[in-house]
C-alpha positions as CSV (number, residue, x, y, z in Angstrom):
1,X,-18.2,-53.7,-22.8
2,X,-17.1,-50.5,-24.2
3,X,-16.4,-47.3,-21.9
4,X,-19.5,-45.6,-23.1
5,X,-21.6,-48.6,-22.3
6,X,-20.2,-48.9,-18.9
7,X,-20.9,-45.2,-18.3
8,X,-24.4,-45.6,-19.6
9,X,-24.9,-48.5,-17.2
10,X,-23.6,-46.5,-14.4
11,X,-25.8,-43.5,-15.0
12,X,-28.9,-45.8,-15.6
13,X,-28.4,-47.6,-12.2
14,X,-27.6,-44.3,-10.3
15,X,-30.8,-42.8,-11.8
16,X,-32.9,-45.8,-10.7
17,X,-31.5,-45.9,-7.2
18,X,-32.1,-42.1,-6.6
19,X,-35.7,-42.4,-8.0
20,X,-36.3,-45.3,-5.5
21,X,-34.7,-43.8,-2.7
22,X,-35.5,-40.1,-2.7
23,X,-39.1,-40.5,-1.3
24,X,-37.7,-43.0,1.5
25,X,-35.1,-40.4,2.2
26,X,-37.8,-37.8,2.8
27,X,-39.9,-40.2,4.9
28,X,-36.8,-41.1,7.0
29,X,-36.4,-37.2,7.6
30,X,-40.0,-36.7,8.4
31,X,-40.3,-39.7,10.8
32,X,-37.2,-38.9,12.6
33,X,-38.2,-35.2,13.1
34,X,-41.7,-36.5,14.4
35,X,-40.0,-38.8,16.8
36,X,-37.7,-36.1,18.2
37,X,-40.7,-33.8,18.7
38,X,-42.6,-36.4,20.5
39,X,-45.1,-37.4,17.7
40,X,-45.6,-40.8,16.2
41,X,-45.1,-39.8,12.6
42,X,-46.5,-41.2,9.5
43,X,-43.9,-43.8,8.8
44,X,-41.0,-43.6,6.2
45,X,-43.2,-45.0,3.4
46,X,-45.7,-42.0,3.5
47,X,-43.9,-40.1,0.7
48,X,-44.5,-43.2,-1.7
49,X,-48.1,-43.4,-0.6
50,X,-48.5,-39.6,-1.2
51,X,-47.2,-40.0,-4.7
52,X,-49.6,-43.0,-5.4
53,X,-52.5,-41.0,-4.1
54,X,-51.7,-37.9,-6.2
55,X,-51.1,-40.0,-9.2
56,X,-54.7,-41.3,-9.1
57,X,-56.3,-37.8,-8.7
58,X,-57.5,-35.6,-11.6
59,X,-55.6,-32.3,-12.0
60,X,-57.4,-29.0,-11.5
61,X,-55.9,-26.0,-13.1
62,X,-57.0,-22.4,-12.6
63,X,-58.6,-20.8,-15.8
64,X,-56.1,-18.9,-17.8
65,X,-53.1,-20.6,-16.8
66,X,-50.7,-21.7,-19.8
67,X,-47.8,-23.2,-18.0
68,X,-49.3,-25.2,-15.0
69,X,-49.2,-28.5,-17.1
70,X,-45.8,-27.9,-18.5
71,X,-43.6,-26.6,-15.7
72,X,-44.0,-29.6,-13.4
73,X,-42.6,-31.8,-16.3
74,X,-39.8,-29.4,-16.9
75,X,-39.0,-29.3,-13.2
76,X,-38.9,-33.2,-13.1
77,X,-36.9,-33.4,-16.3
78,X,-34.2,-31.1,-15.0
79,X,-34.2,-33.0,-11.7
80,X,-33.6,-36.2,-13.5
81,X,-31.0,-34.7,-15.5
82,X,-29.3,-33.4,-12.6
83,X,-29.3,-36.9,-10.9
84,X,-27.7,-38.4,-14.2
85,X,-25.0,-35.7,-14.3
86,X,-23.8,-35.8,-10.7
87,X,-21.3,-38.5,-9.8
88,X,-23.2,-40.2,-7.2
89,X,-22.2,-43.8,-7.7
90,X,-19.2,-43.6,-9.9
91,X,-16.9,-41.3,-11.9
92,X,-17.6,-42.6,-15.4
93,X,-19.3,-40.1,-17.6
94,X,-20.7,-40.0,-21.1
95,X,-18.9,-38.0,-23.8
96,X,-21.9,-36.0,-24.8
97,X,-23.3,-35.5,-21.2
98,X,-20.5,-33.8,-19.4
99,X,-20.7,-33.3,-15.5
100,X,-19.0,-29.9,-16.0
101,X,-19.5,-27.4,-13.1
102,X,-21.2,-24.8,-15.3
103,X,-23.4,-27.6,-16.9
104,X,-24.7,-28.6,-13.6
105,X,-25.5,-25.2,-12.3
106,X,-27.3,-24.3,-15.6
107,X,-29.5,-27.4,-15.0
108,X,-30.2,-26.3,-11.5
109,X,-31.1,-22.8,-12.6
110,X,-33.5,-24.3,-15.3
111,X,-35.4,-26.1,-12.6
112,X,-35.3,-23.0,-10.4
113,X,-37.0,-20.8,-13.1
114,X,-39.4,-23.5,-13.8
115,X,-40.9,-23.6,-10.5
116,X,-40.9,-19.9,-10.3
117,X,-42.8,-19.7,-13.6
118,X,-45.3,-22.1,-12.0
119,X,-45.9,-19.9,-9.2
120,X,-46.3,-16.8,-11.3
121,X,-48.5,-18.4,-13.9
122,X,-51.4,-19.0,-11.4
123,X,-51.9,-15.3,-11.1
124,X,-52.3,-15.4,-7.3
125,X,-50.7,-13.2,-4.9
126,X,-49.2,-16.1,-2.9
127,X,-47.7,-17.7,-6.1
128,X,-46.2,-14.3,-7.1
129,X,-44.8,-13.7,-3.6
130,X,-43.3,-17.2,-3.4
131,X,-41.7,-17.0,-6.9
132,X,-40.2,-13.5,-5.9
133,X,-38.8,-14.8,-2.8
134,X,-37.5,-17.9,-4.5
135,X,-35.6,-16.0,-7.2
136,X,-34.1,-13.7,-4.7
137,X,-32.5,-16.7,-2.8
138,X,-31.6,-18.4,-6.2
139,X,-29.7,-15.2,-7.2
140,X,-27.6,-15.5,-4.2
141,X,-27.3,-19.3,-4.2
142,X,-26.2,-20.0,-7.9
143,X,-23.1,-17.7,-7.7
144,X,-22.0,-19.4,-4.5
145,X,-22.3,-23.0,-5.9
146,X,-20.2,-21.8,-8.7
147,X,-17.6,-20.1,-6.5
148,X,-17.5,-23.0,-3.9
149,X,-17.1,-25.8,-6.5
150,X,-14.5,-23.6,-8.4
151,X,-12.4,-23.5,-5.3
152,X,-12.5,-27.2,-5.2
153,X,-11.6,-27.6,-8.9
154,X,-8.5,-25.4,-8.5
155,X,-6.3,-28.0,-6.9
156,X,-7.5,-30.8,-9.4
157,X,-7.2,-28.4,-12.5
158,X,-10.7,-29.4,-13.9
159,X,-14.2,-28.1,-13.6
160,X,-15.7,-31.6,-14.1
161,X,-17.3,-32.9,-10.9
162,X,-16.1,-36.4,-11.6
163,X,-12.5,-35.1,-12.1
164,X,-12.7,-33.3,-8.8
165,X,-13.9,-36.3,-6.9
166,X,-11.2,-38.6,-8.5
167,X,-8.5,-35.9,-7.5
168,X,-9.8,-35.9,-3.8
169,X,-9.6,-39.8,-3.9
170,X,-6.0,-39.8,-5.0
171,X,-5.0,-37.1,-2.7
172,X,-6.9,-37.7,0.7
173,X,-5.1,-34.8,2.4
174,X,-7.1,-32.2,0.2
175,X,-10.3,-33.5,1.9
176,X,-9.4,-31.9,5.2
177,X,-7.6,-28.9,3.9
178,X,-8.9,-25.3,4.8
179,X,-9.8,-24.7,1.3
180,X,-11.9,-27.9,1.2
181,X,-13.5,-27.0,4.6
182,X,-14.5,-23.5,3.7
183,X,-16.0,-24.6,0.4
184,X,-17.8,-27.5,1.8
185,X,-19.4,-25.4,4.6
186,X,-20.6,-23.0,1.7
187,X,-22.0,-25.6,-0.2
188,X,-23.9,-27.1,2.7
189,X,-25.5,-23.7,3.4
190,X,-26.6,-23.2,-0.3
191,X,-27.9,-26.8,-0.5
192,X,-30.1,-26.2,2.5
193,X,-31.4,-22.9,0.8
194,X,-31.8,-24.4,-2.6
195,X,-33.8,-27.4,-1.4
196,X,-36.1,-25.2,0.9
197,X,-35.0,-26.6,4.2
198,X,-34.6,-24.8,7.7
199,X,-33.5,-22.3,8.5
200,X,-34.1,-20.8,5.0
201,X,-37.7,-22.2,4.4
202,X,-40.0,-24.6,6.5
203,X,-41.5,-27.2,4.3
204,X,-43.9,-28.1,6.7
205,X,-45.8,-24.9,7.0
206,X,-48.2,-22.9,5.2
207,X,-48.1,-19.7,6.9
208,X,-48.3,-17.1,4.1
209,X,-45.8,-14.8,5.9
210,X,-42.8,-17.2,5.8
211,X,-43.4,-19.9,3.1
212,X,-41.4,-19.9,-0.1
213,X,-41.7,-23.2,-1.8
214,X,-45.1,-23.9,-0.6
215,X,-46.5,-20.6,-2.0
216,X,-45.5,-21.4,-5.5
217,X,-47.3,-24.9,-5.6
218,X,-50.5,-23.9,-3.6
219,X,-52.6,-24.0,-6.8
220,X,-51.1,-27.3,-8.1
221,X,-53.1,-30.4,-7.6
222,X,-53.2,-34.0,-8.6
223,X,-50.4,-35.3,-10.9
224,X,-49.0,-31.8,-11.3
225,X,-48.5,-31.6,-7.5
226,X,-47.0,-35.2,-7.6
227,X,-44.4,-34.2,-10.2
228,X,-43.3,-31.1,-8.5
229,X,-43.0,-32.8,-5.0
230,X,-41.1,-35.8,-6.5
231,X,-38.8,-33.4,-8.5
232,X,-38.0,-31.5,-5.3
233,X,-37.1,-34.7,-3.5
234,X,-34.9,-35.8,-6.3
235,X,-33.1,-32.4,-6.2
236,X,-32.6,-32.7,-2.5
237,X,-31.3,-36.3,-2.7
238,X,-28.9,-35.5,-5.7
239,X,-27.4,-32.5,-3.8
240,X,-27.0,-34.2,-0.5
241,X,-25.2,-37.0,-2.4
242,X,-23.0,-34.5,-4.1
243,X,-21.9,-32.7,-1.0
244,X,-21.4,-36.0,0.9
245,X,-19.2,-37.4,-2.0
246,X,-17.2,-34.2,-1.9
247,X,-16.7,-34.5,1.8
248,X,-16.2,-38.1,1.9
249,X,-15.2,-39.4,-1.6
250,X,-14.5,-42.9,-0.6
251,X,-16.5,-45.8,-1.8
252,X,-17.3,-44.2,-5.3
253,X,-16.8,-46.6,-8.1
254,X,-13.9,-45.5,-10.4
255,X,-14.4,-48.8,-12.5
256,X,-17.6,-50.4,-13.6
257,X,-17.7,-53.8,-12.2
258,X,-20.3,-55.7,-10.1
259,X,-18.2,-55.5,-6.9
260,X,-17.4,-51.8,-7.2
261,X,-20.9,-50.9,-8.0
262,X,-22.2,-52.8,-5.0
263,X,-19.6,-51.0,-2.7
264,X,-20.7,-47.7,-4.3
265,X,-24.3,-48.4,-3.9
266,X,-23.9,-49.3,-0.2
267,X,-21.7,-46.3,0.3
268,X,-24.1,-43.9,-1.2
269,X,-26.9,-45.1,0.8
270,X,-25.0,-44.8,4.1
271,X,-23.9,-41.3,3.2
272,X,-27.4,-40.2,2.3
273,X,-28.8,-41.7,5.4
274,X,-26.2,-40.0,7.5
275,X,-26.9,-36.5,5.6
276,X,-30.6,-37.0,6.2
277,X,-30.2,-37.8,9.9
278,X,-27.9,-35.0,10.5
279,X,-30.1,-32.5,8.6
280,X,-33.2,-33.7,10.6
281,X,-31.5,-33.4,13.9
282,X,-30.2,-29.8,13.0
283,X,-33.7,-28.7,11.9
284,X,-35.3,-29.8,15.1
285,X,-33.3,-27.1,17.0
286,X,-33.4,-24.5,14.4
287,X,-35.9,-21.7,13.9
288,X,-36.8,-20.2,10.5
289,X,-34.8,-17.2,9.8
290,X,-36.8,-13.9,9.1
291,X,-36.9,-13.3,5.3
292,X,-34.6,-10.3,5.4
293,X,-32.0,-12.2,7.3
294,X,-31.8,-14.9,4.6
295,X,-29.6,-12.6,2.2
296,X,-27.3,-12.2,5.1
297,X,-26.8,-15.9,5.5
298,X,-26.3,-16.4,1.9
299,X,-23.9,-13.6,1.7
300,X,-22.0,-15.3,4.5
301,X,-21.8,-18.5,2.4
302,X,-20.6,-16.6,-0.6
303,X,-17.9,-15.0,1.6
304,X,-16.8,-18.6,2.7
305,X,-16.7,-19.6,-0.9
306,X,-14.5,-16.5,-2.0
307,X,-12.2,-17.2,0.8
308,X,-11.8,-20.8,-0.3
309,X,-10.9,-19.5,-3.9
310,X,-8.5,-17.0,-2.4
311,X,-6.8,-19.6,-0.2
312,X,-6.4,-22.0,-3.1
313,X,-4.4,-19.4,-5.1
314,X,-2.3,-18.5,-2.1
315,X,-1.7,-22.0,-1.5
316,X,-0.9,-22.9,-5.1
């Protein structure tokens, strides 16, 4: 099997795994939060049941909308591309689909713009309000992602995410260096903000004064709503997997073989489960920040990422 065929097989397997596991990951997080809050919870399979129910419903769209049927598919497409680009199971990549830092951030930004346009297209006050808040947060998130991963790329000498992870596997001491810790803390904050989790946003509320993500999809229904929800779960799963692989790069397949893929699959599921449990535990004890305090949190994450870049040059 050629190198290109091996990379294609790895990306296909990785995409299928994330497609199957993303709803279960959300179900696990919701069930754990429900148990910690003294509720029975709907069960870890509830997101899959929700998707099946939404797929069987007809789609209702407001008169005069032009993007309501397109943007959910664009958002899902960018989420799938993100899953394919990130080194979640292994470091093999296709030559024409680079996992370069700037490509990944551009794909993230495309999805962000797609859901913002979906909220604006409905013409409602809530949709415009949510889109405005979403783009304000995105304007602070995307630069932080660039700077944080750039700090991690300086020691490895490449902006390719697979190259960064390979370098961290070869030099384990870099994982616990101050540069790495500063950059990873900044990445955790921006992933929480990008995926609409507490304390930046509360995905379980529909309060008009606080919601961001929910405000943009209030007018979506049926299959459109199913695509949007599924895409958001894919983004969360992919970004959590990236952060966990950067923090603990062990178990990732550097060669495409049945044994290495089995080990990488098990390692990825364990890492994602750990990240989901940790995030759920933290969310139980956190309250949502006031909207005007969110830029302060994002500015703090950018400062951490900038300090990581500065420290990397000083150490070098």
